[in-house]
C-alpha positions as CSV (number, residue, x, y, z in Angstrom):
1,M,106.9,77.3,49.9
2,A,103.2,78.0,49.9
3,A,103.1,77.9,53.7
4,F,106.1,80.3,53.8
5,A,104.3,82.6,51.3
6,S,101.1,82.6,53.3
7,E,103.1,83.5,56.5
8,T,104.8,86.4,54.6
9,D,101.5,87.6,53.3
10,K,100.0,87.4,56.8
11,M,102.9,89.5,58.2
12,S,102.7,92.0,55.4
13,K,99.0,92.6,56.0
14,L,99.4,92.7,59.7
15,Q,102.3,95.3,59.5
16,T,100.1,97.6,57.3
17,A,97.2,97.3,59.8
18,V,99.4,97.9,62.8
19,A,101.0,100.9,61.2
20,G,97.6,102.6,61.2
21,L,96.9,102.1,65.0
22,N,97.3,105.5,66.5
23,L,96.8,104.6,70.1
24,I,100.2,103.0,70.6
25,S,103.9,104.1,70.1
26,E,106.3,103.1,67.4
27,N,108.2,101.0,70.1
28,E,105.0,99.1,70.9
29,K,104.3,98.5,67.2
30,S,107.7,97.1,66.5
31,G,107.7,95.1,69.7
32,F,104.4,93.6,68.7
33,I,105.4,92.8,65.1
34,S,108.6,91.1,66.4
35,L,106.6,89.0,68.8
36,V,104.1,87.9,66.2
37,S,106.8,87.2,63.6
38,R,108.7,84.9,66.1
39,Y,105.4,83.1,66.9
40,L,104.6,82.6,63.2
41,S,108.1,81.3,62.5
42,G,107.4,78.5,65.0
43,E,110.4,79.6,67.0
44,A,109.5,77.5,70.0
45,Q,112.2,76.6,72.5
46,H,112.1,72.8,72.5
47,V,113.7,71.1,75.5
48,E,115.5,67.8,75.0
49,W,114.5,66.0,78.1
50,S,117.7,63.9,78.3
51,K,119.8,67.1,78.6
52,I,118.0,68.5,81.7
53,Q,120.2,68.5,84.8
54,T,119.4,69.3,88.4
55,P,121.1,72.5,89.3
56,T,123.9,72.4,91.8
57,D,124.1,74.5,95.0
58,E,126.4,76.9,93.0
59,V,123.5,77.5,90.6
60,V,120.6,77.4,93.0
61,V,122.1,78.7,96.2
62,P,120.6,77.7,99.5
63,Y,119.4,80.8,101.3
64,E,121.0,79.6,104.6
65,S,124.5,79.5,102.9
66,L,124.4,83.2,102.0
67,A,126.8,85.3,104.0
68,N,125.1,87.8,106.4
69,P,125.3,91.4,105.2
70,P,127.5,93.8,107.1
71,E,126.1,94.8,110.4
72,D,126.9,98.5,110.5
73,L,124.2,100.9,109.3
74,E,126.5,102.8,106.9
75,A,127.5,99.6,105.1
76,I,123.9,98.5,104.7
77,K,122.9,102.0,103.5
78,K,125.6,101.8,100.8
79,I,124.2,98.4,99.6
80,L,120.5,99.6,99.7
81,D,121.4,102.8,97.8
82,K,122.2,100.6,94.8
83,L,118.6,99.2,94.8
84,A,115.2,100.1,93.3
85,V,112.0,98.1,94.0
86,L,109.6,97.4,91.1
87,K,106.1,96.0,91.7
88,L,104.2,94.4,88.8
89,N,100.9,96.4,89.1
90,G,99.1,95.6,85.9
91,G,96.4,93.2,87.3
92,L,92.8,94.0,88.1
93,G,91.0,92.6,91.1
94,T,88.1,91.3,88.9
95,T,88.5,87.6,89.9
96,M,87.9,88.6,93.5
97,G,84.9,90.8,92.6
98,C,86.7,94.1,92.9
99,T,87.1,97.0,90.4
100,G,90.3,98.8,89.8
101,P,93.9,97.6,90.4
102,K,94.3,94.5,92.5
103,S,96.9,96.3,94.6
104,V,94.2,98.4,96.2
105,I,92.3,95.5,97.8
106,E,92.4,95.9,101.6
107,V,94.6,93.1,102.9
108,R,94.7,93.7,106.7
109,N,93.9,96.4,109.3
110,G,92.5,98.6,106.5
111,F,95.8,98.6,104.6
112,T,95.9,97.7,100.9
113,F,98.8,95.8,99.2
114,L,100.1,99.2,98.0
115,D,99.9,100.7,101.5
116,L,102.0,97.9,102.9
117,I,104.6,98.1,100.1
118,V,105.0,101.9,100.7
119,I,105.2,101.4,104.5
120,Q,107.8,98.7,104.1
121,I,110.1,100.8,101.9
122,E,109.5,103.9,104.0
123,S,110.6,102.1,107.1
124,L,113.7,100.8,105.3
125,N,114.6,104.4,104.0
126,K,114.1,105.8,107.5
127,K,116.0,103.1,109.3
128,Y,119.1,103.2,107.1
129,G,118.9,106.8,105.7
130,C,118.9,105.3,102.2
131,N,116.9,106.2,99.2
132,V,115.2,103.1,97.7
133,P,112.7,104.2,95.1
134,L,109.5,102.3,94.3
135,L,108.5,101.8,90.7
136,L,105.0,100.5,89.7
137,M,104.6,99.0,86.3
138,N,101.0,99.5,85.4
139,S,99.0,98.3,82.4
140,F,96.6,100.5,80.5
141,N,93.9,98.8,82.7
142,T,95.4,100.1,86.0
143,H,97.3,103.2,85.0
144,D,94.7,106.0,85.5
145,D,93.5,104.5,88.8
146,T,97.0,104.1,90.1
147,L,98.0,107.7,89.3
148,K,95.1,108.9,91.5
149,I,95.9,106.4,94.3
150,V,99.6,107.3,94.6
151,E,98.7,110.9,95.2
152,K,98.0,110.0,98.9
153,Y,101.7,109.0,99.4
154,A,102.9,112.5,98.2
155,N,104.3,113.3,101.7
156,S,105.9,110.0,102.3
157,N,109.6,109.4,102.6
158,I,109.8,107.5,99.3
159,E,110.1,108.3,95.6
160,I,107.3,106.7,93.6
161,H,107.5,106.3,89.8
162,T,104.9,104.8,87.6
163,F,105.1,103.7,84.0
164,N,103.0,101.7,81.7
165,Q,103.9,98.3,80.2
166,S,103.2,97.9,76.5
167,Q,99.7,97.8,75.0
168,Y,99.4,95.3,72.2
169,P,96.3,94.6,69.9
170,R,94.6,91.3,70.2
171,L,94.8,89.2,67.1
172,V,91.7,87.9,65.4
173,I,92.5,84.2,64.8
174,D,90.4,83.9,61.5
175,D,92.5,86.4,59.5
176,F,95.3,87.4,61.8
177,L,94.5,91.1,61.8
178,P,94.3,93.3,64.9
179,L,91.0,93.4,66.7
180,P,91.0,97.2,67.0
181,T,90.9,97.4,63.1
182,K,87.6,95.5,63.2
183,G,85.6,98.3,65.0
184,E,86.6,97.2,68.5
185,T,87.8,100.6,69.6
186,G,87.5,100.0,73.4
187,R,89.8,98.3,75.9
188,D,88.7,94.9,74.8
189,G,90.7,95.3,71.6
190,W,94.0,95.4,73.5
191,Y,96.0,93.4,76.0
192,P,99.2,93.8,78.2
193,P,101.7,91.2,76.9
194,G,102.7,89.6,80.2
195,H,105.3,90.6,82.7
196,G,108.2,89.6,80.4
197,D,107.5,93.0,78.9
198,V,109.0,94.6,82.1
199,F,112.5,94.8,80.5
200,P,111.7,96.7,77.3
201,S,109.1,98.8,79.1
202,L,111.7,99.9,81.7
203,V,114.0,101.0,78.9
204,N,111.4,102.6,76.6
205,S,109.8,104.6,79.4
206,G,113.2,106.2,80.2
207,K,113.0,104.8,83.8
208,L,116.0,102.6,83.5
209,E,118.2,105.4,82.3
210,S,117.0,107.5,85.2
211,L,117.8,104.8,87.7
212,L,121.3,104.3,86.3
213,S,122.0,108.1,86.6
214,Q,121.0,107.9,90.3
215,G,123.7,105.2,90.8
216,K,121.2,102.3,91.1
217,E,122.6,98.9,90.1
218,Y,119.8,96.4,90.8
219,V,116.1,96.2,90.6
220,F,114.0,93.9,92.8
221,I,110.9,92.9,90.7
222,A,107.9,91.1,92.3
223,N,104.2,90.7,92.0
224,S,102.3,93.4,94.0
225,D,100.1,90.7,95.5
226,N,103.0,88.7,97.0
227,L,103.1,89.9,100.7
228,G,106.3,87.9,101.3
229,A,108.3,89.8,98.6
230,I,110.2,92.2,100.8
231,V,113.7,93.7,100.3
232,D,116.3,91.3,101.6
233,T,119.8,92.7,102.2
234,K,121.3,89.2,102.4
235,I,120.4,88.4,98.8
236,L,121.3,91.9,97.6
237,N,124.7,91.7,99.3
238,H,125.4,88.3,97.7
239,L,124.5,89.6,94.2
240,I,126.7,92.7,94.4
241,N,129.7,90.7,95.8
242,N,129.4,88.0,93.1
243,E,128.4,90.2,90.2
244,N,125.3,88.1,89.4
245,E,123.2,89.7,86.6
246,Y,120.0,87.9,87.5
247,C,118.7,86.1,90.5
248,M,115.4,84.2,90.7
249,E,114.0,83.3,94.1
250,V,112.7,79.7,94.2
251,T,111.2,77.9,97.1
252,P,110.4,74.2,97.8
253,K,107.3,72.9,96.0
254,T,104.2,71.6,97.9
255,I,101.3,69.7,96.3
256,A,99.7,73.1,95.5
257,D,102.6,74.2,93.4
258,V,103.1,71.3,91.0
259,K,102.3,73.5,87.9
260,G,104.8,76.2,88.8
261,G,107.9,76.7,86.7
262,T,111.2,75.2,88.0
263,L,114.9,76.0,87.4
264,I,117.1,73.5,85.5
265,S,120.6,73.4,84.3
266,Y,120.5,73.1,80.5
267,E,123.5,73.2,78.1
268,G,125.6,75.0,80.6
269,R,123.1,77.7,81.5
270,V,120.4,78.0,84.2
271,Q,116.9,78.3,82.7
272,L,113.3,78.2,83.7
273,L,111.2,75.2,82.7
274,E,107.5,75.8,82.5
275,I,104.9,73.0,82.3
276,A,103.9,74.2,78.8
277,Q,107.4,73.3,77.5
278,V,107.3,69.8,78.9
279,P,106.6,66.9,76.5
280,D,103.3,65.1,77.3
281,E,105.0,61.9,78.3
282,H,107.0,63.8,81.0
283,V,104.3,66.0,82.5
284,N,103.8,63.7,85.6
285,E,107.5,63.6,86.1
286,F,107.6,67.4,86.0
287,K,104.9,67.6,88.6
288,S,106.8,65.2,90.9
289,I,108.0,67.0,94.0
290,E,110.8,64.4,94.3
291,K,112.3,65.1,90.9
292,F,111.7,68.9,90.5
293,K,111.7,70.2,94.1
294,I,111.6,73.9,93.6
295,F,109.4,76.5,91.8
296,N,109.7,80.1,90.7
297,T,108.2,82.7,93.2
298,N,108.6,85.4,90.5
299,N,110.7,87.4,93.0
300,L,113.5,88.5,90.6
301,W,116.7,90.6,91.2
302,V,118.2,91.9,88.0
303,N,121.2,94.1,87.2
304,L,120.1,97.3,85.4
305,K,123.1,97.6,83.1
306,A,122.5,94.0,81.9
307,I,118.8,94.8,81.2
308,K,120.0,97.8,79.1
309,R,122.6,95.8,77.2
310,L,120.2,92.9,76.4
311,V,117.2,95.1,75.5
312,E,119.3,97.3,73.2
313,A,120.7,94.2,71.5
314,D,117.1,92.8,71.1
315,A,118.4,89.6,72.7
316,L,115.6,88.9,75.2
317,K,113.6,86.4,73.1
318,M,111.7,84.6,75.8
319,E,109.3,81.7,75.2
320,I,106.0,82.9,73.8
321,I,102.9,82.0,75.7
322,P,99.9,81.9,73.3
323,N,96.7,82.8,75.3
324,P,93.5,82.3,73.3
325,K,90.5,84.4,74.3
326,E,87.0,85.2,73.1
327,V,85.7,88.8,72.8
328,D,82.0,89.3,71.8
329,G,82.0,85.9,70.1
330,I,85.2,86.6,68.1
331,K,88.1,84.2,68.8
332,V,91.3,86.2,69.4
333,L,94.9,85.4,70.4
334,Q,97.2,87.3,72.7
335,L,100.9,86.5,72.8
336,E,102.6,86.9,76.1
337,T,106.0,86.4,77.7
338,A,107.1,85.9,81.3
339,A,109.9,87.7,83.1
340,G,111.3,84.5,84.7
341,A,112.0,83.0,81.3
342,A,114.6,85.8,80.7
343,I,117.0,84.1,83.1
344,R,118.9,82.2,80.4
345,F,120.0,85.3,78.6
346,F,121.8,86.9,81.6
347,D,125.4,86.1,82.5
348,N,126.2,84.6,85.9
349,A,122.5,84.0,86.6
350,I,121.5,82.1,89.8
351,G,118.6,81.0,91.8
352,V,118.3,81.3,95.5
353,N,116.3,78.7,97.4
354,V,114.4,80.9,99.9
355,P,112.2,80.1,102.8
356,R,108.5,79.8,102.0
357,S,107.8,82.9,104.0
358,R,109.0,84.9,100.9
359,F,106.1,83.6,98.9
360,L,102.8,84.7,100.3
361,P,100.6,85.6,97.3
362,V,97.0,86.6,97.6
363,K,95.2,85.2,94.5
364,A,91.9,84.4,96.1
365,T,89.8,85.0,99.2
366,S,91.1,81.8,100.7
367,D,94.6,83.5,100.7
368,L,92.9,86.6,102.2
369,L,91.6,84.4,105.1
370,L,95.1,83.3,105.8
371,V,96.7,86.7,106.0
372,Q,93.8,88.3,107.9
373,S,93.8,85.6,110.5
374,D,95.8,85.2,113.8
375,L,98.3,83.2,111.7
376,Y,99.9,86.5,110.9
377,T,100.6,89.9,112.5
378,L,101.6,93.2,110.9
379,V,104.9,94.9,111.9
380,D,106.0,98.0,110.0
381,G,104.1,96.9,106.9
382,F,105.6,93.4,107.1
383,V,103.3,90.4,107.4
384,V,104.9,88.3,110.1
385,R,103.9,84.6,110.8
386,N,102.7,83.7,114.3
387,K,105.4,81.7,116.1
388,A,102.7,79.8,118.0
389,R,102.0,77.8,114.8
390,Q,104.1,74.7,115.0
391,N,103.3,73.3,111.5
392,P,105.7,75.0,109.0
393,A,103.1,74.6,106.3
394,N,100.0,76.9,106.1
395,P,96.6,75.3,106.5
396,S,94.8,74.2,103.3
397,I,91.7,76.4,102.8
398,E,88.9,75.7,100.3
399,L,86.0,78.1,100.2
400,G,82.9,77.7,98.1
401,P,81.8,80.1,95.3
402,E,79.7,82.0,97.9
403,F,83.0,83.4,99.3
404,K,84.7,84.1,96.0
405,K,84.1,87.9,95.9
406,V,85.8,90.0,98.6
407,A,82.5,91.8,99.7
408,N,80.7,88.4,100.1
409,F,83.7,86.9,101.9
410,L,83.9,89.8,104.4
411,A,80.1,89.7,105.0
412,R,80.1,86.0,105.9
413,F,82.6,86.4,108.7
414,K,81.7,88.5,111.8
415,S,85.4,88.2,112.5
416,I,88.1,86.1,110.9
417,P,88.4,82.7,112.8
418,S,91.5,81.6,114.7
419,I,93.3,79.1,112.5
420,V,96.7,78.8,114.3
421,E,96.0,75.1,115.0
422,L,94.1,74.4,111.7
423,D,95.3,71.8,109.3
424,S,92.6,72.1,106.6
425,I,89.1,73.5,106.1
426,K,86.6,73.0,103.3
427,V,83.5,75.2,103.3
428,S,80.6,74.8,100.9
429,G,77.1,76.2,100.7
430,D,75.4,79.1,102.5
431,V,77.7,79.3,105.6
432,W,78.0,82.3,107.9
433,F,80.6,82.6,110.7
434,G,80.0,84.3,114.1
435,A,82.7,86.2,116.0
436,G,85.5,84.5,117.9
437,V,85.3,81.2,116.1
438,V,88.3,78.8,116.6
439,L,89.1,76.2,114.0
440,K,91.5,73.3,114.7
441,G,92.6,70.1,112.9
442,K,90.6,69.0,109.9
443,V,87.3,70.8,109.5
444,I,84.6,70.3,106.8
445,I,81.5,72.6,106.9
446,T,78.7,72.0,104.4
447,A,75.4,73.8,104.3
448,L,72.8,71.6,102.7
449,P,71.1,72.9,99.5
450,G,68.6,75.6,100.3
451,E,69.7,75.8,103.9
452,K,71.6,78.6,105.8
453,L,74.2,77.3,108.3
454,E,75.3,79.8,111.0
455,I,78.4,79.0,113.1
456,P,77.7,80.6,116.5
457,D,80.0,83.2,118.2
458,D,82.9,81.6,120.1
459,A,82.4,78.1,118.7
460,V,85.4,75.8,118.9
461,I,85.4,73.3,116.0
462,E,88.1,70.6,116.1
463,N,88.4,67.7,113.6
464,K,84.7,67.8,112.7
465,E,82.4,67.5,109.7
466,I,79.5,69.9,110.2
467,K,76.2,69.9,108.2
468,S,73.8,71.3,110.7
469,P,73.9,73.4,113.9
470,E,73.5,70.1,115.9
471,D,76.9,68.9,114.7
472,I,78.7,71.9,116.2
């Protein structure tokens, strides 16, 4: 009883403190209180390992088995007019040494992520005479910058809408009170509560109602940094014909994806299983590519009326992800949720096992090297893989800390090397690349401590380990 009393006391003090926070709306206050209350009650979703089943092809549908969409333009226009595209645009480019939203990092040929997204949807609208709008869900970290950036698309053939996801106060772990009540009045006192917040934020912003009034039925949600997340009429056509409320695109795991969430069948429903939910004794099994062969790309197709129904019923109670942080020496907690975990609340939800080409995220400069190289070309805003590459997998790229920031990465390459025939490369130390370099097979380049290693123009390096100019 004492524990229960202390939880009640904590919640009571927290509610009083949150009520006094003027920077956020009543919806945000109640959403935050609800999240904390669920966390304190220990409402964790425990998975009984013995009940986990591998989903059948009816539940996780192979992409190849989907029927082709109708061929005439008018029929495709009719399908596309039911769609809106939503990009998760809340992240900053800080890990890659950039300021502002990550979506404004230049990816290729001077185009940013956002430029490519706009060009893709513009060409779709132009080709089919449809009206697919673009929504950007910003966080308070990216909102102001994004508003300025989208002004440059004012004359484009595309409706662009922006809205903010919720802004929640960080919790001080010691006394469970909001950090902004402790004198932390700046941005550090707050956090965006993960992309699971996309559903209530769509409703609270009024954007969902607006889409429904335009006759939209589905929203395609994806990370703004996934260059492979393009509109696919084959998937959309399947969802409309089968009245699926939710579809998660999954793709086969590689060694690099062992920590990614996977889809399982559990007690008659399809659901996402994340590594955090896995009992310790089964973690290695979870990571096994043989047992759990697919992972979540976070490309999600969701029925708008179903979102409205579930948000209004307060039924989307996704697993809570506790994320401890430290701000100016104070230990704080932020509670987050993920959009993929919502799958189990929707009726007739499915996964589609898509080709790897639909998952091309740029999380680090090593990914930037891939998409800026001759491994890809740019066609109408779409990043298309070079057919000359015979290996279906992309090369493994490891760059040292000297390459971590975009500015440093760009400075160290006179031009991006050719990597069509590369299997793997590991670069460490003070390495600089000349123009026209060709890399093939397995390559290791290591500059010795205190030494600068320059790879000359037009060098061809195949299956070599290089530590000095003489090794080239």
